[in-house]
Structure formats: C-alpha cells, structure tokens
N, C-alpha and C positions, 0 to 999 in steps of 0.2 A: 504493500500501501505507499502511496505517497503521499505524503500530509504535509499541509501549509499552517503554521501558524503566525497569527500577527500578534507581535509580541513574543510570548516563549520565552522571556529571559528572567520573568518574577513569578512567584507563588502559582497562581493558578495554572498559565501557562508553562511556564518551568514545569510542573510537575506532567502536563501531556505531552511534553516533550519527550522527560524521560521513560515514561510508558512507553511512549513510540517505538522509542529507538529500542526499547526494553524486547518488544515484537518483531524485532527487527525491520521497522518499519522506515522509508526514505523521508527524510524531515528537512524541511525549510522553513526556516525562522527568519520575520521581517520585524527589524525594528529599530530604533533609535541608536542603537552603541552606547545607554549609558550604565549597561549592565553585559556581563560578558556572558556568551550562552553555553550553554551546554554543550561538551567537546562531542563531534560526532555529527553537527549538524550543518547543513549549506545556511551561511548565513547573508540576507539581504538588510541596506540600509535607507531607512527614509523616516521621515515626521507625518503621518498621515494627514495632522493640521496644518501644515504648511502648501503654498502653492507647488505643483508638482510633486510634491511628496509622496508619491505611490510609483513615481516614475521606474523604480530598481522591480518596480512586480510586472512591468509592462513589458509584452516578448509572447513566446510560442509555449513554455513551461507549462506542463498539465498538472491537476493534483487530484485526486480519488477525495479529497474533503480542505476544505477550511476551517478553521478553528480559532475563534474572533472571542476575546475576552474585555472590548472595550466598554466603556462607561462612563464616558462622556457625551457630546455631542451626537445624535444619532446620524448625523451628514454624513459622518467618516465613515461609518459601516454601510450607509446605501453608498457611497462613492467606492469603497472596495469592492465591495458585492459588483457592482456595477462592470468594474474594469475585469472581475475575475470570473463573471456568470458563464462566459464560455468555455472557459479552461478548468472548471472546479465539477464535480461531480455535487456535491453538496456542500451547504454552508451551516456550520455550526456556532450559532450563536448563544457564549455564555451570559444570560442573563440574569434572574433576581427573582425573588418572591416578592419584592417589593413591588412588582407591578400589577398587584390584584388589590382592587379598590379596599379604601378604609371607610369603618373599620371592617376587620376581616372575618369570613365566619371562621368559626371553629372546626378542625378538619377539612379545610379546604380543598377543592380538588382541582385540578388543570381546568374546570370548566366556570371555576368563580367569577363573577366580576371585573373588569381589568379597570384600571385607571385612565381617566379620560384624557381628553388635551393632548395627547403625544402624535406625532407626526416623523414619517421615515426622512423628512426633509428639515428638521428642527435643529436651531442650534442651540450649545448645553443649556440647560433648566434646570430639575429637579431631579436627583438621583430615580424616583421611580418612575418620569417621564421620558428620561433619560434611555433607560433598559428598554422601557415599553416601545419607544422608537426606535430604538437598534433590531427590534425582533421584527417589528412593521418593516423596515427595509430588508431585513435577511428575508420575510415572507414575500414580500412584494417585488424584488429582485429574481429569487430563484425559485419561487414560486414553495407552496404551501406542503407538497410532495418533494422537495429536495431542499427542505432547511427543516433543523433540527434545533428548537428553544430549549435552552439548558436554563430553569427557572432555580437557581442553588439556593438554597437557603446557607446557614450559619457555615463558614467553611474552617478548619481547623489546621493544623500541622505544619509538619518544615517547610520554609521558607516562608512564612507566614508573615506579611507587609502592612498590616493593621494595626496588630498591636495586642490582640485580648488573650490568647494561651501564653502568649510571651510575657505579659503582664502578671499573668497569674505566678508563672514560674519563677519568674524574678522575686515578685513581693514573698512567695513562703520559700525561696532560697535562702530569703534576708532572716526567717525564722522568727522566734516570739510570737506573741498572742495575735493572729489574723482575724481581720473581720469578716467572717463566711459568711454570707446574705442566705436566708434561710427560706422554704425549710430546706431540709438536709435531702429529703426524698423528691426534691422537685423536679420531673421531666425537663429533659433537656430534647431539644434534635439538632442536631449539625451533622456535616459530613468531614472525615478525612480527606483532606485535598486529592491522596492518592486513589481514594474508590471514588471520587469524582472522575479521576482523568482515565480511569482504569473502567467504569460506563461507559464514560463520552466514547472510548475507541470502539466499545463494544457497539455501543449503537450506530457508530458508523460501520462497521463489517457488517451488521444487520440491517442496515439503510434504512433506518427509522428516521420518522421525522415528527414534524408538529411540537408541541409542548410537552414538558416532563418538571413535575416537581423534583428536583433531585438533592435529596436529604435522607440521612438515615430516619428511621419511624423515631419514633416522638417516646422518649423514654429507654431508648438505647441505654443512656447514660443518664445520670441524677446531677443536679448539682455537687452533691456529698463525695459522688464516685470521682468526677472529675479532679476536685481538689485533694481529696485527700490520695487521688494517683497522683496528685503535682507533692504533696508533701513527702509523698513514699520515695517518687524516682530524684528527687532534689537531697533527699537525707539529712534536711535541715533542724528537724527536730520541731517543726512549727507547730501550735498548738492551734488548733482551727476552733476560734467562739462565735459556735451557729446564733444568729443574731435574727429576729424576730423581722419579716417585713415590714411591717408598722415602724419598728424601730428604725430602720435604715431610710426611708421614704421622710418619716420624720426628722429627720436629723439633714435632710435638703439635698442626700443622696443621689445624682441619676443611676436611674437602671442601664444598663447597657454600654454608657459611657464612661463610668467614675468607677465602677463595678462593674468588667465585660463579664460580657457572656450573658448576666441574670437581669433576668426581668420578675416581676412579680407575680405571684400565681394569680389568677383570675384575671387580669387585665388585659386590653384590647391587645397588646405590645408582646404578651406570653402567646397568646391565642395566632396571633400572625408569626410568630418566632418558631414556637416550641412543640403545635398541635398538628400542621398540616397533614394531608392525605397522601402517603408516596406508594401505593398502592402499583400505581403505572412505572413505576421507575424499579420497584422490587420484584414485578412481574417478569421485567424485559433485564435481570441478572444485575440488577446494583447487590452489593453485599458491605457489610461494613466491618469494617477492625474493632476490635474492642477498644476502649478510649483509656485504658492500660499504656495499650501500644502508640497510640495516638501521643499520649503526654509523653512518653517515653523518648519518644522518636526528635518530637519536637526539644526535649531538653538537650538531647546529643546534637543536634544541630546546632543548637543555641552557643553551647560549649563550644564547637567548633569554631563560629566566628568570632570567638570571645566572648560573648555573653549578649550583647548588645544587638535587637533585631533592627532590620531595617524598617524603616516607617515611610509608607506613600505619604508625598507631599500635599495631597488633596483631600487627606483624611486625617479627622484631630486626633491628638494623641490620646490612648486610654489609660484608665486607672484613675486611683484614688488619693487623694495628697496626704503624706502622713500625719498631718496633723491632724485632718476630720477624721482619719481612721482610728487613732488616740485617744481624742474626744471621745468619739460614740463608746469606745471600748470600757472609756473609763482610766486610761492611763496617764497619769501624772505626769509622768518625765517623760511620756511619748513612747512610740515604737522603738523596738529598737534595731541598732542596723541602720538609723539615719540619724541627720543630724539636726537637733533643735532648730 
C-alpha cells in the first residue's frame, strides 16, 4: 500500500506513519520541516497555508490513501483534496467528536446532530466548525464513498503534544499529596494513539468510508485506574487524595484544562467526552490496549526526551497551579517538589 500523510511528524500523524511502516507500506509525508520525520519515509516539504504551498505535491505520484489531521481552516483540506483527487483512492480525515451539536445526547452515535455553520470553503473559526468544515471538504471533493471521517475522542499515548497525560505523569512523579478529582470510579473514554493508527490503516485496507466515532468504550478505564497507573509507573510514592467533584468545582478549578482528562460526572461535558457509542468502530476492528500500557509507554517516551513533552502552540498549556492544589488540599506548606 502507498500512503500519503499530510503532516506525519507529530502525535497522531507520527503514530500513523510508524504503524504504516510497520506493515511494510510505502509512506510519503508532506510537512513544513519543523520536526524530523520518521526514518524510512519519503519527505516532501511545504506549507499548505502559504501561496503555492502545495507545490511539492503536484506531479504524477499516486497513493492508495491520504491521511489528513488538519485542525484549522477547512479550505486547507479542500485545496489539498482537490489537488489529490485524481491521484489518491481514499481521503482519510482525522476529525473530532466535537463536530456534534451541543449539548450532546448521552451515548451519541454517528447519526447525532452536527454543528451548524460549517463550510468547506471557510477560513479558521472555532475548533468544532473547523473540523466539520474539514469533513465537508473531504466528502465534497472525494465523495462519500471514498472519504473516511475519523471522529476521534480524547487521544493519549506517546508523542502527545497537548499536555494531558504528560502533565499527570510529571505531577505525580513529583510525589507528595496529589489532588485526585473524584469519583475514583468515574468512567473515562479515550483512545491510545497507536490503537487509533492501527484502526485507520485497517479501515484503509477494508476500504471503509463515512463517519466513525473512534475512541475506546466508555469505562475501558476509570479516573482511578489512570492516576494509579501513573503513580505505579513513576514510582514516586505520591499520595492520591480523592476529592469530591463539588469541592473541586467550588475551588474554581476548570475541568479538562486545569485537571486534564477529568470532567465532573453528570455534566454535559462528561456525556460528550466519556459516554459516546463506539459500536461501529468496534465492529470494524477497533481494539484498545489497557490503560497501564498507555501510561507506561508514555512515561518511557517522556524520560527518553528529557521529561518535557512538546506543546502545540495553538493549544493552551494544561495543568493546575501548585498553589491552588495546595490550597484545596489544605497544605499550608505547599505541594512538595515545588517552589512556593
């Protein structure tokens, strides 16, 4: 199989590239040259936001599939798809479950209502409409039968450049009392980036099309399972202090951003992020590794790169201020391992 990945040097794109090479595929990556590509790929340089930025993709090369992870202006997806329409068999667009209308229904399926106001011809607006516009661009150019829309949920694993699991790992590695937002058995819904990549490549081989909610089953892990795995793998001896959601919210702490991954039970946000129906993906080959493996491999990767995860410039840094954490926990002397 011949695969073209638009991007392919960070997080999701990199995982797709590594998985494809592992299957013996011929892989080309088109990127801006800001990050080193995986060894063994053909590398083309260009900036799709610049005039003539797709010039390196012009020519006669053909591919069995294109994988695109773009998350800004939909017109960039439109332009790439138009250029590649006659030279690629399938367009895989890595979208997001954010494309569903708010508030979401619990256990929403791929048929749930979508956000309004998105367009394939639009410039950058907000994340949900940008992703939906990218979907529209892929399907309008390649057609519904040759486009695959991967509506990913929370993605964790090695190479993460958003800062969610890396923040928890580095915080717990410091040791001492840790604000653990409850309840401990709160069900989570996420996908390891490598499981996402494996499913995408399998979908290309099966010639799948249309939208798929791509995330693990709700409850595949819990908040307790995730944080306890972090404590075990770091060996820090950290004390997880499970704290009632009302206490966390009453302290003005922002779910999801200041305490990554966590959102309070019973909220619209928890319904949107952690209760989706993924039957369609499971029926087409999605398998999910245990949370302990995701955590351990992410910790190993973090140590290999010196302990500091890369951070996408278009995403806010995640995590809770140590002084706020200490105040909620009632620690007058502050959180161990930090400077007051």
